[in-house]
N, C-alpha and C positions, 0 to 999 in steps of 0.2 A: 269815616264810612257812613255814619248815620246821616251826615249832611248830604251825601250822594243819594242814599235811600229815600230821603225826604223829597228829593227832586224827581224820583223815578215815576214814570207813567206806565200804564199797562202796555205791553207790546202790541196788543190789538189796536191801540189808538193809531199806530202807524199805518193801519189799513184803511182808515177813515179819512177821506178828504174833507177838509173844512172849507166850505165855499167862501167864507170871509177871510181866509188866510192869504197871505202874500206869497205863499210857497209856490215855486215854479212846478209845472207838471212833471218835469224830469226828476226833481227832488222827491216828489210824492211817489213816483214810480220806483225810484231807488229805495225808498222806505218800505214800499210794498214788497219788493223782491227780497229785501233783507229780512223782514218779519216772517214772510212765508218760508224762507230758507231755514231760519232758526226754529220755527215751529216743526218743520219736517225733520230736522236733525234731532230735536228733542224727542219726537215720536219714535224715531229709529233707535235712539239710545235707550229709551225705556222699553219699547215693545219688542224690538228685535235683539238688542244686546242684553237686556235685563238689568240695566243700571237703575238705581233707585229713582222712583218718581218723586220729584221735589218741585218747589216753586221757583227754583233757580232758572234764570234766563227767560222769565216771563214778564220782566219789566225792562224799561229803557231809560237811559240817562244821557242827556246831551252834554258833552264836555267840550272845552276849548283847547284841548291838548290831545296828543296822540298816544298817551300812555295812561295807565290807571294810577300806579303808585311807584315810588322810588324805593328799591329794596337794597339794604345794606348787607354785605357779606364780609367776613374777615377771616384771616388766617395768620398763623405764626409767620414771621419773615424768613426763618431758616428751616422750615419744614412744612409739610402739608398737614398741619394740625388745625382743624377747623375751630374757629371760635363759635360758641353756641349760646343762644339765649333760651331762657326757660319761660314757658308760658303755661298758665292753667289749662287743664284738659288735654292739650296736645303734647305737653312735655317739652323736650329740648328740640330746637330747630336751628339750623345753621344760617339763618337769615332773619332779618327784621324789616317789615315794610312800613313806609310812611307815606301818607297822602300829600303831605307838604314837603317838597324837596329840601327846603331849608332845614327841616327837622332831621332829614337824612344826612345832610352835610354836617350838622352839629354832632350827630352820632359818629360819623366818620372821623371828625376831628378828635373826639374823645377816645376813640379806639386807636388812632394813630399816636396819640400821646402815650398809649400803653405799648407802643412799639410793635403794632400789628400792621400787616398789609390789609388794605381795605378796598372794596370795590362797590360802587353804586351803579345799579342798572334800573332801567324802567321796565315795568312788567305790565302786560295788558289785562291780566286777570289773576285772581286767586280765589280759592274756595274758602268760605267761612264755615265749612263742615256742618251745615245745617242750622247754624245759629241765626243766620239771616238769609233772606232770599237774594242770592247774588244776581245783580242786574246786568244787562248788556250796556255797552257804551257806544257812543256815536262813531268813534274811530274804527270800530269793528266792521262798519259798513264797507270799508276799503279792503277787507280781507278777501282772498280767493275763497271759493266754496270749500275747497279742501282744508285750508287753514282755519276757516270758521268751524268746520266739523271737528277738526283736531282739537281746537281750543275747548269747545263745548263738551266733547266726550272726555277729554283729559280732566277738566275740572269736575265733571260729573263722577268720574272714578273716585276722586278725593272725597266727594260727598257720599260715596257708597262704601269705600274701603279705606280706612285710615288707621294704621297701627301706631299706637303711641310709642315714641322714641325709636321708630324705625324709618326715619325720613328718607334714607337712601332707597330702601325697598319701595316706599310709597311713591316716590318720584319716578323710579324706573318702571314700576307697574303702570302708573298713569301715562307715562310717555309712550310705552309700547301700545297699550290699549287705545290711546288717543290716535296714534298714527295708523295703526291697523284698522281701528274702527272707522276712521275717516275714509280710508281706502275702500272698506266694505260699503260704506254709505254711498260713495260716488258710484261704485259698481252697481248698487241696488237701483239707482235711478238712471242707469245707462250712460254715465259719464266715463270718459277715458280715465284710466288710472293716473294719478299725479306723476308717477314715474315717467309717463310718456309726455305729458303736457308741460312738465317743469324739469325736464331731464338735466339741462345745463346747471341750474341752480342746485339741484340735489347732488349732482356729481361734484360740484365745487364744494358743497358742504362736507361731503365725505372726505375730500382731499384736505380741507382745512382741519377737520377733526383729527385726521391722521397726523398732520403737522403738529397740532397741539399735543397729542399723545406722545409724540416723539420728544417734544420739549419737556413734558412732565416726567417722562422716564429718565431723561438726561439729568434733570434737576434732582430727581428722587435719589439717583445714584450718589450724588454729592451730599444730599441732606442726611442720608442714612449711613454715611461713611464715618465711623467713630474716630478716625484719625484726624479729621478736619476740625478745627476750632470753629466757633460760631462766626468769628470775623472772617475766616477763610471761606466758609460756606456762603456768606453774603457777598464776598468778593467774586467767587466763582459764579454765583447766581447772575450777577450783573454781566459778566463776560459771556456766559452761555446765552442769555437773552439777547444781548447785543449782536453776537455772532449769528444767531438764528435769524434775527431780523434782516441782517445783510443777505443771508442766503435766500430768505423769503422774497426780498425785493429783486434780487438778481435772477431768480428762477420763476418769477410770477407768470410770465407769458407762457412758459412751457408747462406749468402746473395747473393753471386755472383757465376757464373758458370765459367767465364773466368778470366784471370789475367789483364784485361784491365784497372782496376782502382786501382791497388795496389800502385801506386805512389801518391795517394791522401794524405797519411799521411805525405809525405815529402814536400808537396806544401805549400807555404806561403799564405794560404787562407786569403783574405781580402774582403772588401765590393765591390771593383771594380770587382773582380772575380765573386762574387755572383750576382752583378748587371747584368752581361751578361746572366745569367739564367733567371733573371726577364725580360730581354728584349726579348730573343729568345724562352724561354720555360716557359711562364707565368703559365702554369699548367691547364688552363681551355680548354675546347674543343669547344669554341664558333665558330670558323671558320669551323670545321668539322661538328658541329651540324647544322649550317646554310646551309652548302653544302647538307647534307642529307635531311633537311627540304624542300629545294627548288627543290629536285628531283634528286640529285647526277649527274647533267649534268655539267661537267667541262667547256665545251665551253660556256654555258649560264652563268655560275658562273663568268668566266673571262670577258665576255661581260658586265655584270652588274658592275664589278669592274672598267672597263674602263670609266664608266659614272661618277664616284665619283670625287668630286671637293674638298673635305676636308674643306668646309666652316663651317661645324658643326661637331658633333660627327660622324666620318666616319662609325662606326658600325651601327648607326641608319640609316645613308644614304644608306649603303649597304643592310640592311634589306629591306628598302623600294624599292630599285631598283630590288631586287630579288623576293620579295614576294608579292608586291602590285602593280607592274607596268604591 
């Protein structure tokens, strides 16, 4: 991380054209649009939504790849029991990030020797929770305005509200505020809602999430059955995943609009992959329902979230802060 930070330049530098540079006019214009968009999203996040003012996303790093870090997740092979790592300050987390993908692969090999399911994924950003000023990266220039706003607001939530040892709550809160905040931002500048401009992709995403939840539920029925031995659970697991992949491929044309998920049948699906969906896409609408029940005021919603301490069930604490104070 420190290596990237040392290469960071002020975001404002993207607005200044260097007469001696070989940069093409189109590239300079792209840099300008990107920098101005980020500045306006940050303004909206702080002034309109009430997220903490930080130095995050005020610097820029040029990278030669389209992701920031490789993140390792792991789970028991015969149950949805997350493997967790312990870190100072933040406590236990169900993932560990590596800037060097070879380090991530070594961690994967170590965990697989412990008979765990492991998944490595690339991530585009993560919050350092105020310990460093999180920079922007060059691959983010390819994001849509909605996705850029979602990313910045999501990570800014982590820098505003982070409850130690409540990773599920933290991620679901940031995911909801990120998506709703991005929608509010586009609405504030007169853009169409992303549901209208990216309808096919969002419809397919919902279909895919439903398919994954079906797989998780079917596997969980096996994993929690005390009659089955561990060997039987592992055997049934392989059968269930294989059968579902066949159904997925046979029904793809009738289920999906885009080709975004055709690669699913070739993926080595395991519990670590499925656990990511349990972490980020639990499937209920609790955060959205509470937002609407409390009057759909995002600034008030975030102000209430700032008061949480996580000494009890954070959802109960959040409800009290929003509805009864």
